[in-house]
C-alpha positions as CSV (number, residue, x, y, z in Angstrom):
1,M,32.7,58.8,-100.5
2,N,29.3,58.8,-102.1
3,T,27.7,61.9,-100.7
4,N,24.4,60.6,-102.7
5,R,23.4,57.6,-100.2
6,F,19.7,57.9,-98.8
7,K,19.5,59.7,-95.5
8,P,19.2,59.8,-92.4
9,T,21.1,56.1,-92.8
10,A,24.0,55.5,-94.6
11,R,21.7,53.3,-97.1
12,F,18.1,52.9,-97.5
13,V,17.4,49.7,-95.2
14,P,14.0,48.5,-95.0
15,S,12.9,48.0,-91.2
16,A,12.3,44.3,-90.0
17,S,8.4,45.1,-89.7
18,I,8.1,46.1,-93.2
19,R,10.4,43.5,-94.9
20,N,7.9,40.6,-93.2
21,A,4.9,42.8,-94.2
22,G,3.0,40.9,-96.7
23,S,4.5,61.1,-131.9
24,A,8.1,60.5,-131.1
25,G,10.1,63.1,-130.1
26,I,13.5,65.6,-128.7
27,R,12.9,66.2,-125.4
28,K,14.7,69.1,-124.6
29,I,14.9,70.2,-120.0
30,V,14.3,73.9,-119.9
31,Q,14.7,76.3,-117.4
32,V,12.2,76.7,-114.5
33,A,11.0,79.5,-112.0
34,V,11.3,77.4,-109.1
35,P,14.4,75.5,-108.0
36,G,13.7,71.7,-108.0
37,L,11.1,71.6,-110.3
38,C,12.0,70.0,-113.5
39,L,10.5,70.5,-116.6
40,L,10.2,68.6,-119.7
41,L,9.5,69.9,-123.7
42,T,8.5,67.0,-126.1
43,A,9.2,68.2,-129.7
44,C,9.9,67.5,-132.8
45,G,13.0,69.1,-133.4
46,G,13.8,72.8,-133.7
47,N,13.9,75.4,-131.1
48,M,11.6,76.5,-128.7
49,E,11.4,79.7,-126.3
50,D,11.7,77.8,-122.5
51,P,8.9,79.2,-120.6
52,K,9.4,80.2,-116.9
53,I,6.8,77.2,-115.2
54,E,5.4,78.3,-111.4
55,L,4.2,77.0,-108.6
56,N,0.6,77.1,-107.9
57,P,0.9,80.0,-105.0
58,H,-2.2,78.8,-103.4
59,P,-2.8,74.8,-103.6
60,K,-5.5,73.1,-102.0
61,M,-5.4,69.7,-103.3
62,R,-3.0,68.4,-100.4
63,Y,-2.2,64.2,-100.4
64,A,-0.3,62.3,-97.5
65,I,2.4,60.2,-99.4
66,T,3.0,56.5,-97.8
67,V,5.8,54.6,-99.0
68,A,7.0,51.0,-97.9
69,M,9.5,48.5,-99.3
70,E,8.2,45.1,-98.7
71,N,10.0,42.2,-98.3
72,A,13.4,44.1,-99.7
73,P,16.5,41.8,-100.4
74,G,18.8,44.2,-98.9
75,P,19.4,48.0,-98.8
76,F,19.0,50.6,-101.5
77,D,21.8,53.8,-102.3
78,S,18.7,56.2,-102.4
79,L,14.7,56.3,-102.6
80,T,12.9,59.3,-103.8
81,A,9.6,59.8,-105.2
82,Q,8.2,62.7,-107.5
83,G,5.0,64.1,-109.0
84,Q,4.7,63.8,-112.9
85,F,2.8,65.8,-114.6
86,E,1.6,66.9,-117.9
87,I,-0.4,69.6,-120.0
88,E,-3.9,68.3,-120.7
89,N,-4.9,71.0,-123.1
90,K,-1.9,70.6,-125.7
91,E,-2.9,73.6,-128.0
92,C,-2.1,76.0,-125.3
93,A,1.9,75.2,-126.6
94,P,3.2,76.3,-129.6
95,K,3.1,74.0,-133.0
96,Q,6.4,72.5,-134.2
97,A,6.9,74.6,-137.6
98,T,8.1,71.5,-139.4
99,S,6.0,69.0,-138.3
100,G,2.6,71.1,-137.1
101,L,2.5,69.0,-134.2
102,H,2.2,70.9,-130.4
103,V,5.3,71.0,-128.2
104,T,4.2,68.5,-125.2
105,P,5.1,70.1,-121.6
106,F,5.7,67.8,-118.7
107,G,6.3,68.9,-115.2
108,R,8.0,66.7,-112.6
109,L,7.8,67.8,-108.7
110,P,9.8,66.5,-105.7
111,I,7.9,65.1,-103.1
112,Q,10.1,65.0,-99.9
113,L,10.2,61.6,-98.1
114,T,10.8,61.1,-94.0
115,R,11.2,57.7,-92.3
116,S,8.8,56.9,-89.3
117,A,9.1,54.8,-86.6
118,D,7.7,51.8,-87.9
119,G,10.2,51.8,-91.0
120,R,7.7,53.4,-93.5
121,Y,8.5,56.6,-95.8
122,Q,6.0,59.7,-95.1
123,G,5.7,62.7,-97.8
124,E,3.3,65.5,-98.5
125,F,2.4,66.3,-102.2
126,Y,-0.1,68.6,-104.1
127,M,-2.0,67.4,-107.0
128,D,-2.2,71.1,-107.8
129,G,1.1,72.1,-106.8
130,L,1.6,73.5,-110.6
131,K,0.1,77.3,-111.7
132,D,-1.9,77.1,-114.5
133,E,-0.8,80.0,-116.5
134,N,-0.4,81.4,-120.1
135,Y,3.0,80.5,-120.7
136,F,3.4,80.5,-124.2
137,G,1.4,83.5,-125.1
138,R,-1.8,81.5,-126.6
139,D,-4.3,80.3,-123.9
140,V,-4.0,79.4,-120.1
141,C,-2.2,75.8,-119.9
142,H,-3.8,73.7,-117.5
143,W,-1.6,70.9,-115.4
144,T,-2.9,67.4,-114.7
145,L,-1.2,65.0,-112.7
146,V,0.0,61.7,-115.0
147,A,1.2,59.6,-112.1
148,I,3.4,59.6,-108.7
149,S,6.5,57.8,-109.0
150,V,9.4,56.2,-106.7
151,R,12.2,55.3,-107.7
152,A,14.6,52.7,-105.2
153,V,18.2,53.0,-106.8
154,E,20.5,50.4,-106.2
155,K,24.3,50.7,-107.5
156,T,23.2,51.3,-111.5
157,T,19.7,49.6,-111.4
158,T,16.5,51.4,-110.7
159,F,13.4,50.0,-109.5
160,D,10.4,52.3,-110.7
161,A,7.0,52.0,-109.3
162,P,4.0,54.6,-110.5
163,L,0.9,55.1,-108.8
164,Y,-1.0,56.4,-111.7
165,K,-3.7,59.2,-111.3
166,E,-6.6,57.1,-112.1
167,R,-5.7,54.5,-109.5
168,L,-4.9,56.8,-107.0
169,L,-8.5,58.5,-107.7
170,Q,-10.0,54.8,-107.5
171,D,-8.2,52.9,-105.1
172,G,-6.1,55.3,-103.4
173,W,-3.0,52.9,-103.3
174,D,-0.7,50.8,-105.4
175,R,1.8,47.8,-105.5
176,R,4.9,46.9,-108.1
177,F,6.4,43.7,-107.8
178,F,10.5,43.3,-108.7
179,S,12.7,40.1,-108.9
180,N,15.4,39.9,-106.0
181,T,17.5,38.4,-108.7
182,T,17.4,42.1,-110.6
183,Y,18.2,43.3,-107.3
184,Q,21.2,40.9,-106.9
185,N,22.8,41.4,-110.6
186,T,22.1,44.8,-110.6
187,P,22.3,45.4,-114.6
188,K,24.0,48.4,-115.3
189,G,21.9,51.5,-116.7
190,M,18.5,49.3,-116.2
191,I,15.2,50.7,-115.3
192,D,12.8,48.0,-113.9
193,T,9.4,49.0,-113.8
194,G,8.5,45.9,-112.4
195,S,5.2,43.7,-113.0
196,K,1.6,44.4,-111.6
197,T,1.1,40.6,-109.7
198,K,4.0,38.4,-108.2
199,E,3.2,35.8,-111.0
200,G,4.2,38.1,-113.6
201,L,8.1,37.8,-112.4
202,P,10.4,34.9,-113.2
203,D,10.3,33.3,-109.8
204,P,7.4,34.7,-107.5
205,G,8.5,33.3,-104.3
206,A,11.9,35.3,-104.9
207,S,10.0,39.1,-104.8
208,F,9.7,42.2,-103.2
209,S,7.7,45.0,-103.9
210,I,7.0,48.8,-103.6
211,Y,3.9,49.9,-102.1
212,I,2.6,53.9,-102.7
213,S,-0.4,55.1,-101.2
214,A,-2.1,58.8,-101.2
215,K,-4.9,59.6,-99.1
216,D,-6.7,63.0,-99.5
217,R,-6.0,65.6,-96.9
218,S,-7.3,68.5,-98.7
219,H,-10.2,69.0,-95.9
220,D,-7.9,68.8,-92.9
């Protein structure tokens, strides 16, 4: 029995209303101080000290997240969302002795999604969720959001839809289109990042989309 099936239903099944709505380097996963928080360090070889990344104890930039599967051809095994972060002042991180390049930390924070009555999924996210701190003993590292990423998995295929920070701040939403053929064939180990438009797909009429919105709730 597969215990990773999307809950509360056995599989993620889009509701009828939603279905019908229109420097290369080595990545190292390090230990962090918060369960569920993943940190990646991208470097050019060699060992480095693992910093203990912390959550911001007093976040203020709260966003309400909405995810909808539109015209999906069937159910999914799982649906997850996460915030992806990077350090904007890379000089706070140490340099590699061999290359002279700075280590580039990336952080990921999971976003818990709950299904609402209309079949959409709601979550809460803090854009300032990671704590700015002097993790490497050089200077305070400042985290910045790169994107909110939603992943729908069907068998061995992952459909990945991003809402980049620039689009989030400008429009507050984005939509990514995917081919029904990819869903039906589920290529092994494939991560499908889709298309910004239907016209970018081989058969625009046989497609579905993942919609993501983020509304500022900091002052609510």
